[in-house]
Each structure stands twice: as C-alpha cells, then as structure tokens.
ChimeraX commands (.cxc) that place a marker at each C-alpha (Angstrom):
marker #1 position -39.64,75.19,-62.28 radius 0.5
marker #1 position -38.80,75.05,-58.61 radius 0.5
marker #1 position -40.91,78.14,-58.62 radius 0.5
marker #1 position -44.02,76.50,-60.57 radius 0.5
marker #1 position -43.54,73.59,-58.15 radius 0.5
marker #1 position -44.04,76.01,-55.15 radius 0.5
marker #1 position -46.85,77.66,-56.80 radius 0.5
marker #1 position -48.63,74.27,-57.29 radius 0.5
marker #1 position -48.03,73.38,-53.90 radius 0.5
marker #1 position -49.53,76.53,-52.53 radius 0.5
marker #1 position -52.52,76.25,-54.75 radius 0.5
marker #1 position -53.09,72.80,-53.30 radius 0.5
marker #1 position -52.44,74.06,-49.69 radius 0.5
marker #1 position -54.99,76.75,-50.51 radius 0.5
marker #1 position -57.57,74.34,-52.12 radius 0.5
marker #1 position -57.28,72.05,-49.28 radius 0.5
marker #1 position -57.79,74.87,-46.56 radius 0.5
marker #1 position -60.77,76.18,-48.50 radius 0.5
marker #1 position -62.24,72.64,-48.55 radius 0.5
marker #1 position -61.70,72.40,-44.78 radius 0.5
marker #1 position -63.09,75.87,-44.28 radius 0.5
marker #1 position -66.08,74.62,-46.56 radius 0.5
marker #1 position -66.60,71.45,-44.36 radius 0.5
marker #1 position -66.52,73.52,-41.21 radius 0.5
marker #1 position -69.22,75.76,-42.63 radius 0.5
marker #1 position -71.34,72.77,-43.61 radius 0.5
marker #1 position -70.87,71.40,-40.09 radius 0.5
marker #1 position -71.83,74.79,-38.33 radius 0.5
marker #1 position -74.82,74.88,-40.47 radius 0.5
marker #1 position -75.91,71.50,-39.67 radius 0.5
marker #1 position -75.68,72.29,-35.91 radius 0.5
marker #1 position -77.37,75.65,-36.49 radius 0.5
marker #1 position -80.53,74.06,-38.30 radius 0.5
marker #1 position -80.43,71.15,-35.71 radius 0.5
marker #1 position -80.12,73.57,-32.77 radius 0.5
marker #1 position -83.06,75.76,-34.27 radius 0.5
marker #1 position -85.28,72.78,-34.82 radius 0.5
marker #1 position -84.35,71.36,-31.04 radius 0.5
marker #1 position -85.19,75.16,-29.72 radius 0.5
marker #1 position -88.57,75.06,-31.91 radius 0.5
marker #1 position -89.43,71.56,-30.51 radius 0.5
marker #1 position -88.37,72.86,-26.87 radius 0.5
marker #1 position -90.57,76.20,-27.30 radius 0.5
marker #1 position -93.65,73.91,-28.65 radius 0.5
marker #1 position -93.37,71.75,-25.45 radius 0.5
marker #1 position -93.22,74.84,-23.15 radius 0.5
marker #1 position -96.08,76.42,-24.74 radius 0.5
marker #1 position -97.84,72.99,-24.24 radius 0.5
marker #1 position -96.54,72.79,-20.71 radius 0.5
marker #1 position -97.97,76.15,-20.09 radius 0.5
marker #1 position -101.20,75.65,-21.46 radius 0.5
marker #1 position -101.68,72.55,-19.27 radius 0.5
marker #1 position -100.19,73.24,-16.17 radius 0.5
marker #1 position -101.00,77.14,-15.65 radius 0.5
marker #1 position -104.62,76.36,-15.25 radius 0.5
marker #1 position -103.80,73.67,-12.46 radius 0.5
marker #1 position -101.54,76.30,-10.71 radius 0.5
marker #1 position -104.17,78.80,-11.00 radius 0.5
marker #1 position -106.63,76.48,-9.51 radius 0.5
marker #1 position -104.33,75.30,-6.89 radius 0.5
marker #1 position -103.68,78.84,-5.85 radius 0.5
marker #1 position -107.56,79.83,-5.80 radius 0.5
marker #1 position -107.87,76.69,-3.46 radius 0.5
marker #1 position -105.25,77.72,-1.24 radius 0.5
marker #1 position -106.63,81.21,-0.91 radius 0.5
marker #1 position -109.93,79.80,-0.08 radius 0.5
marker #1 position -108.61,77.35,2.14 radius 0.5
marker #1 position -106.05,79.23,3.94 radius 0.5
marker #1 position -108.31,81.13,6.30 radius 0.5
marker #1 position -110.34,77.95,7.32 radius 0.5
marker #1 position -107.14,76.49,8.16 radius 0.5
marker #1 position -105.59,79.32,10.00 radius 0.5
marker #1 position -109.19,79.22,12.10 radius 0.5
marker #1 position -108.60,75.42,12.45 radius 0.5
marker #1 position -105.43,75.93,13.85 radius 0.5
marker #1 position -106.67,78.57,16.17 radius 0.5
marker #1 position -109.41,76.24,17.18 radius 0.5
marker #1 position -107.19,73.51,18.10 radius 0.5
marker #1 position -104.73,75.76,19.95 radius 0.5
marker #1 position -107.57,76.87,22.21 radius 0.5
marker #1 position -108.89,73.27,22.57 radius 0.5
marker #1 position -105.38,72.00,23.57 radius 0.5
marker #1 position -105.24,75.07,26.16 radius 0.5
marker #1 position -108.52,74.41,27.51 radius 0.5
marker #1 position -107.60,70.51,27.96 radius 0.5
marker #1 position -104.69,71.58,29.39 radius 0.5
marker #1 position -106.18,73.51,32.29 radius 0.5
marker #1 position -108.92,70.81,32.63 radius 0.5
marker #1 position -106.58,68.01,32.77 radius 0.5
marker #1 position -104.44,70.03,35.66 radius 0.5
marker #1 position -108.03,70.64,37.37 radius 0.5
marker #1 position -108.68,66.55,37.08 radius 0.5
marker #1 position -105.41,65.81,38.25 radius 0.5
marker #1 position -105.58,67.78,41.48 radius 0.5
marker #1 position -109.39,66.45,41.99 radius 0.5
marker #1 position -107.66,62.97,41.85 radius 0.5
marker #1 position -105.12,63.64,44.09 radius 0.5
marker #1 position -107.42,65.14,46.71 radius 0.5
marker #1 position -110.02,62.23,46.11 radius 0.5
marker #1 position -107.00,59.44,46.54 radius 0.5
marker #1 position -105.80,61.32,49.72 radius 0.5
marker #1 position -109.28,61.31,51.30 radius 0.5
marker #1 position -109.63,57.58,50.22 radius 0.5
marker #1 position -106.35,56.99,52.14 radius 0.5
marker #1 position -107.43,58.81,54.98 radius 0.5
marker #1 position -110.98,56.96,55.05 radius 0.5
marker #1 position -109.18,53.70,54.54 radius 0.5
marker #1 position -107.00,54.12,57.38 radius 0.5
marker #1 position -109.98,54.98,59.49 radius 0.5
marker #1 position -111.90,51.92,58.48 radius 0.5
marker #1 position -108.76,49.76,59.03 radius 0.5
marker #1 position -108.51,51.01,62.56 radius 0.5
marker #1 position -112.24,50.65,63.19 radius 0.5
marker #1 position -112.11,47.10,61.72 radius 0.5
marker #1 position -108.97,46.31,63.62 radius 0.5
marker #1 position -110.98,47.78,66.87 radius 0.5
marker #1 position -113.54,45.65,66.22 radius 0.5
marker #1 position -112.04,42.20,65.59 radius 0.5
marker #1 position -109.76,42.87,68.66 radius 0.5
marker #1 position -113.13,43.24,70.58 radius 0.5
marker #1 position -114.70,40.39,69.08 radius 0.5
marker #1 position -111.65,38.29,69.48 radius 0.5
marker #1 position -111.79,39.44,73.42 radius 0.5
marker #1 position -115.21,38.55,73.76 radius 0.5
marker #1 position -114.99,35.31,72.06 radius 0.5
marker #1 position -112.17,34.52,74.82 radius 0.5
marker #1 position -114.54,35.91,77.37 radius 0.5
marker #1 position -117.48,33.60,76.34 radius 0.5
marker #1 position -115.19,30.82,75.90 radius 0.5
marker #1 position -113.47,31.16,79.32 radius 0.5
marker #1 position -117.19,31.64,80.69 radius 0.5
marker #1 position -118.64,28.65,79.15 radius 0.5
marker #1 position -115.30,26.19,79.69 radius 0.5
marker #1 position -114.68,26.88,83.24 radius 0.5
marker #1 position -118.50,25.95,84.13 radius 0.5
marker #1 position -117.79,22.81,81.78 radius 0.5
marker #1 position -114.60,21.99,83.44 radius 0.5
marker #1 position -116.42,21.98,86.67 radius 0.5
marker #1 position -119.17,19.93,85.67 radius 0.5
marker #1 position -116.52,17.61,84.03 radius 0.5
marker #1 position -114.49,17.68,87.34 radius 0.5
marker #1 position -117.72,16.86,89.33 radius 0.5
marker #1 position -118.62,14.05,86.74 radius 0.5
marker #1 position -115.18,12.32,87.14 radius 0.5
marker #1 position -115.33,12.34,90.87 radius 0.5
marker #1 position -118.89,11.02,90.79 radius 0.5
marker #1 position -117.65,8.28,88.39 radius 0.5
marker #1 position -114.51,7.59,90.33 radius 0.5
marker #1 position -116.81,7.60,93.57 radius 0.5
marker #1 position -119.15,5.14,91.93 radius 0.5
marker #1 position -116.50,3.06,90.56 radius 0.5
marker #1 position -115.12,2.66,94.03 radius 0.5
marker #1 position -118.56,1.48,95.83 radius 0.5
marker #1 position -118.92,-0.86,93.11 radius 0.5
marker #1 position -115.25,-2.41,93.54 radius 0.5
marker #1 position -115.89,-2.83,97.23 radius 0.5
marker #1 position -117.32,-6.43,97.86 radius 0.5
marker link #1:1,2 radius 0.2
marker link #1:2,3 radius 0.2
marker link #1:3,4 radius 0.2
marker link #1:4,5 radius 0.2
marker link #1:5,6 radius 0.2
marker link #1:6,7 radius 0.2
marker link #1:7,8 radius 0.2
marker link #1:8,9 radius 0.2
marker link #1:9,10 radius 0.2
marker link #1:10,11 radius 0.2
marker link #1:11,12 radius 0.2
marker link #1:12,13 radius 0.2
marker link #1:13,14 radius 0.2
marker link #1:14,15 radius 0.2
marker link #1:15,16 radius 0.2
marker link #1:16,17 radius 0.2
marker link #1:17,18 radius 0.2
marker link #1:18,19 radius 0.2
marker link #1:19,20 radius 0.2
marker link #1:20,21 radius 0.2
marker link #1:21,22 radius 0.2
marker link #1:22,23 radius 0.2
marker link #1:23,24 radius 0.2
marker link #1:24,25 radius 0.2
marker link #1:25,26 radius 0.2
marker link #1:26,27 radius 0.2
marker link #1:27,28 radius 0.2
marker link #1:28,29 radius 0.2
marker link #1:29,30 radius 0.2
marker link #1:30,31 radius 0.2
marker link #1:31,32 radius 0.2
marker link #1:32,33 radius 0.2
marker link #1:33,34 radius 0.2
marker link #1:34,35 radius 0.2
marker link #1:35,36 radius 0.2
marker link #1:36,37 radius 0.2
marker link #1:37,38 radius 0.2
marker link #1:38,39 radius 0.2
marker link #1:39,40 radius 0.2
marker link #1:40,41 radius 0.2
marker link #1:41,42 radius 0.2
marker link #1:42,43 radius 0.2
marker link #1:43,44 radius 0.2
marker link #1:44,45 radius 0.2
marker link #1:45,46 radius 0.2
marker link #1:46,47 radius 0.2
marker link #1:47,48 radius 0.2
marker link #1:48,49 radius 0.2
marker link #1:49,50 radius 0.2
marker link #1:50,51 radius 0.2
marker link #1:51,52 radius 0.2
marker link #1:52,53 radius 0.2
marker link #1:53,54 radius 0.2
marker link #1:54,55 radius 0.2
marker link #1:55,56 radius 0.2
marker link #1:56,57 radius 0.2
marker link #1:57,58 radius 0.2
marker link #1:58,59 radius 0.2
marker link #1:59,60 radius 0.2
marker link #1:60,61 radius 0.2
marker link #1:61,62 radius 0.2
marker link #1:62,63 radius 0.2
marker link #1:63,64 radius 0.2
marker link #1:64,65 radius 0.2
marker link #1:65,66 radius 0.2
marker link #1:66,67 radius 0.2
marker link #1:67,68 radius 0.2
marker link #1:68,69 radius 0.2
marker link #1:69,70 radius 0.2
marker link #1:70,71 radius 0.2
marker link #1:71,72 radius 0.2
marker link #1:72,73 radius 0.2
marker link #1:73,74 radius 0.2
marker link #1:74,75 radius 0.2
marker link #1:75,76 radius 0.2
marker link #1:76,77 radius 0.2
marker link #1:77,78 radius 0.2
marker link #1:78,79 radius 0.2
marker link #1:79,80 radius 0.2
marker link #1:80,81 radius 0.2
marker link #1:81,82 radius 0.2
marker link #1:82,83 radius 0.2
marker link #1:83,84 radius 0.2
marker link #1:84,85 radius 0.2
marker link #1:85,86 radius 0.2
marker link #1:86,87 radius 0.2
marker link #1:87,88 radius 0.2
marker link #1:88,89 radius 0.2
marker link #1:89,90 radius 0.2
marker link #1:90,91 radius 0.2
marker link #1:91,92 radius 0.2
marker link #1:92,93 radius 0.2
marker link #1:93,94 radius 0.2
marker link #1:94,95 radius 0.2
marker link #1:95,96 radius 0.2
marker link #1:96,97 radius 0.2
marker link #1:97,98 radius 0.2
marker link #1:98,99 radius 0.2
marker link #1:99,100 radius 0.2
marker link #1:100,101 radius 0.2
marker link #1:101,102 radius 0.2
marker link #1:102,103 radius 0.2
marker link #1:103,104 radius 0.2
marker link #1:104,105 radius 0.2
marker link #1:105,106 radius 0.2
marker link #1:106,107 radius 0.2
marker link #1:107,108 radius 0.2
marker link #1:108,109 radius 0.2
marker link #1:109,110 radius 0.2
marker link #1:110,111 radius 0.2
marker link #1:111,112 radius 0.2
marker link #1:112,113 radius 0.2
marker link #1:113,114 radius 0.2
marker link #1:114,115 radius 0.2
marker link #1:115,116 radius 0.2
marker link #1:116,117 radius 0.2
marker link #1:117,118 radius 0.2
marker link #1:118,119 radius 0.2
marker link #1:119,120 radius 0.2
marker link #1:120,121 radius 0.2
marker link #1:121,122 radius 0.2
marker link #1:122,123 radius 0.2
marker link #1:123,124 radius 0.2
marker link #1:124,125 radius 0.2
marker link #1:125,126 radius 0.2
marker link #1:126,127 radius 0.2
marker link #1:127,128 radius 0.2
marker link #1:128,129 radius 0.2
marker link #1:129,130 radius 0.2
marker link #1:130,131 radius 0.2
marker link #1:131,132 radius 0.2
marker link #1:132,133 radius 0.2
marker link #1:133,134 radius 0.2
marker link #1:134,135 radius 0.2
marker link #1:135,136 radius 0.2
marker link #1:136,137 radius 0.2
marker link #1:137,138 radius 0.2
marker link #1:138,139 radius 0.2
marker link #1:139,140 radius 0.2
marker link #1:140,141 radius 0.2
marker link #1:141,142 radius 0.2
marker link #1:142,143 radius 0.2
marker link #1:143,144 radius 0.2
marker link #1:144,145 radius 0.2
marker link #1:145,146 radius 0.2
marker link #1:146,147 radius 0.2
marker link #1:147,148 radius 0.2
marker link #1:148,149 radius 0.2
marker link #1:149,150 radius 0.2
marker link #1:150,151 radius 0.2
marker link #1:151,152 radius 0.2
marker link #1:152,153 radius 0.2
marker link #1:153,154 radius 0.2
marker link #1:154,155 radius 0.2
marker link #1:155,156 radius 0.2
marker link #1:156,157 radius 0.2
view
C-alpha cells in the first residue's frame, strides 16, 4: 500500500498543479481581455483626438504659411528702420554737439561783452560820481566857510 499512497499523493499533486495552471490561464485570459478593452478604448480616443486636433493643426500650418512671409517682411522693415534710426541718431548727436559748442562760444563772447560793458558803466559811474561830488564838496566847503564867516561876524559885539 505504500505504492497506493504514493499514487494518491502523485494524483493530488497533479490535480493541484492542474488547478494552478488553470487558475493562471484564467488570470491570463482576464488580463488579455482587459488589455484588449483598454487598447480598443485607447484606439477610440486616438481616433477622436485625430479628428479634433488634426484640423486645428492643419489650420495653424496654413496660417503660419500665410503669415510667415509677412512676418519676414516686417522683421526686415524693422531692421531697416532700426538701422536708419541709428544713422539719424548719430547725425543728430553730431549736430547737437556742434550746436552746443557754438552756444558755448557765443556765451563766452556775450559774457566778455557784458563784463566789458559793465566795467565801462562802473568806470563811467565812478567818473560821473567824482565829477558831481568834487564840485559839490567845493560848494559845501564854500557854504561852510560862509557860515563860519557869518557866525564869526554875528558873534562879535
């Protein structure tokens, strides 16, 4: 009977192994069905995405092909404008520097002229003051002398 026990044990082992293989097959079948369902849903979403995104991409491409030359033209115009503005700015700066130098020279000349004129006016004022004050001092001296003389004559009894 030890042989019968071994056969029973072998039969149980084969049955358990068969059940394990059958369980694996069921799990693999479930995985396969789930993956197939997921792949189909993914395909449907990709198709929907293609139908909605592809027209937008096509329109964007058409827009870029129409606008591209205009943008190139605008960029070229801006570059030319920038170059012209730099040249005019350099000319303007040169003119401004020249004008400022002329203004400095004229200011220096006017300053010298005004200083000379004011010095002459000051000198003339001094001469006029001396010319007026000298006779006034003499008149004042004569008046003081007369007053002193009159005072002296009055005070003699």
